[in-house]
N, C-alpha and C positions, 0 to 999 in steps of 0.2 A: 433923186439927186442927179443933177446934171453937171458935168464939168465942161467949162468953156475955156477958150484961150490956149488950147493944147497946140503948140507949134509942131510943124512937121518933124523936127528932130526928136522931140519928146515922144511923139506918137510912134515914130519908127523904132526908137529904143524900147518902148513898151511892147510893141508888136514882136520885136526880135526876142525879147525876154520871154514872152508868152510862147513863141514857137520853140525856143530852146528848152523850156521847161514842160512843154506839152500841156499848157494851161490856157484857159480863156483869158482874153484881154482884161475882163472884169476881175478875175481872180488875181491876176498879176497886180493890178492897180490896188486891190484891197491888201495884198501882201506888202506892197511898198508902203502904203499908208500905215498899216499896223507896225511895220518895222521902224519907220521913221518916227513914230510917236511912242515907241517903246512898248507897244502892245503885242509884239510878236509872240506867238505861242512857242513855248519851249518844246522841241521835239527830241525825244531820246531815240537815237538810232541803235537798233539791236544788231549785233554781229553774230548771232547764233548760227546762221546758215552761210556765213561767208565761205567756209570750206567747200560748200556744195555749189556755190555760184561760179558761173563760167561765162564764156562768150561764144556765141555761135559764129561760125564762118559765114561768109556771104551766101555760099551755096546752101548751108543748113538753114539759114534764115529764109531764103527763097523757097526751099522745099517745104518748110513749115507753113509759110504764107500760102503756098499753093494747096497744101493739105486742108487748111481751114477756110479757104475761099468760099466754099459752098455755104458755110455758116453765116456769111455776110449777105447772102441773097435773101431778099424779102419775098415771102410767098403772099401775093395779093389776096388770095382766098382767105387767109387768116384775118384779114382786116375788113371783111365783108360782114354786114350785120346778119346775125342769125335770125331766121324766120321765127323761132320760138322765144327770142329774147323779148323782155318786156319793154 
């Protein structure tokens, strides 16, 4: 399926919503379509862990990001074909 005739204002609004929600543009469009057609899935929000939830300070968030940075690196050797692979 292809959508045509998306004006710049609509595209901008969709892209802004996708960025805000951390979703793909496609996922946002599907969500908007489902919602507008009354097909939105009901999501029950659990509050069981609310008392444990908190917010990191900027320093804590940066420290955490620095601590896990190495896990974001890709080891090219892991993507090389193995000689014994069929």
